[in-house]
C-alpha positions as CSV (number, residue, x, y, z in Angstrom):
1,M,77.8,136.0,116.0
2,T,80.0,133.1,114.8
3,A,78.8,129.5,114.4
4,T,80.9,128.6,117.5
5,G,79.4,131.4,119.5
6,G,75.9,130.3,118.6
7,R,76.6,126.7,119.4
8,I,78.0,127.7,122.9
9,E,74.9,129.9,123.5
10,A,72.6,127.0,122.5
11,E,74.4,124.6,124.7
12,S,74.1,127.0,127.6
13,V,70.4,127.4,127.1
14,L,70.0,123.6,126.8
15,S,72.0,123.0,130.0
16,S,69.8,125.6,131.8
17,R,66.6,123.8,130.6
18,H,68.0,120.5,131.6
19,G,68.7,121.8,135.1
20,D,65.1,123.1,135.3
21,V,63.7,119.7,134.3
22,D,65.9,117.9,136.9
23,S,64.7,120.3,139.5
24,S,61.1,119.8,138.6
25,V,61.5,116.0,138.6
26,S,63.2,116.2,142.1
27,Q,60.3,118.3,143.4
28,K,57.7,115.9,142.0
29,N,59.5,112.9,143.6
30,Y,59.7,114.8,146.9
31,L,55.9,115.6,146.9
32,S,55.1,112.1,145.8
33,D,57.0,110.7,148.8
34,L,55.1,113.1,151.1
35,I,51.8,111.7,149.8
36,D,53.0,108.1,150.1
37,L,54.1,108.6,153.7
38,S,51.2,110.7,154.9
39,P,49.2,109.1,157.7
40,L,45.7,107.7,157.3
41,T,43.4,108.4,160.3
42,T,40.5,106.2,161.1
43,S,37.9,106.3,163.9
44,S,35.3,104.0,165.2
45,N,32.0,104.7,167.0
46,S,31.2,103.5,170.5
47,D,28.8,104.2,173.2
48,T,29.9,106.6,176.0
49,D,30.6,103.6,178.3
50,G,33.1,102.1,175.9
51,T,30.9,99.4,174.6
52,P,31.1,99.1,170.8
53,T,27.9,99.9,168.9
54,N,25.9,97.1,167.2
55,P,24.8,98.0,163.7
56,G,22.2,95.2,163.8
57,N,23.2,93.4,160.6
58,F,25.8,93.4,157.8
59,G,23.8,95.7,155.5
60,N,23.5,98.4,158.2
61,A,27.2,98.1,159.0
62,M,28.1,98.6,155.3
63,Q,25.8,101.6,155.1
64,G,27.6,103.1,158.1
65,C,30.9,102.5,156.5
66,G,29.8,104.2,153.3
67,A,28.5,107.2,155.2
68,A,31.8,107.6,157.0
69,L,33.7,107.9,153.7
70,P,34.2,111.4,152.2
């Protein structure tokens, strides 16, 4: 193989790797956008008649919030 042939082959491999990196970066950005735009669902507790529940005091309310988190 000549020096020119080796250089052309190396440039071809480098170009291919660069394309792979660009593709991976694009996929990472796409997945990051999906995470950023994903919805957050919340819920609240209430009695069956629609009246909000009363935790009694602030400490009990905070305990209830902590228990609701995964």
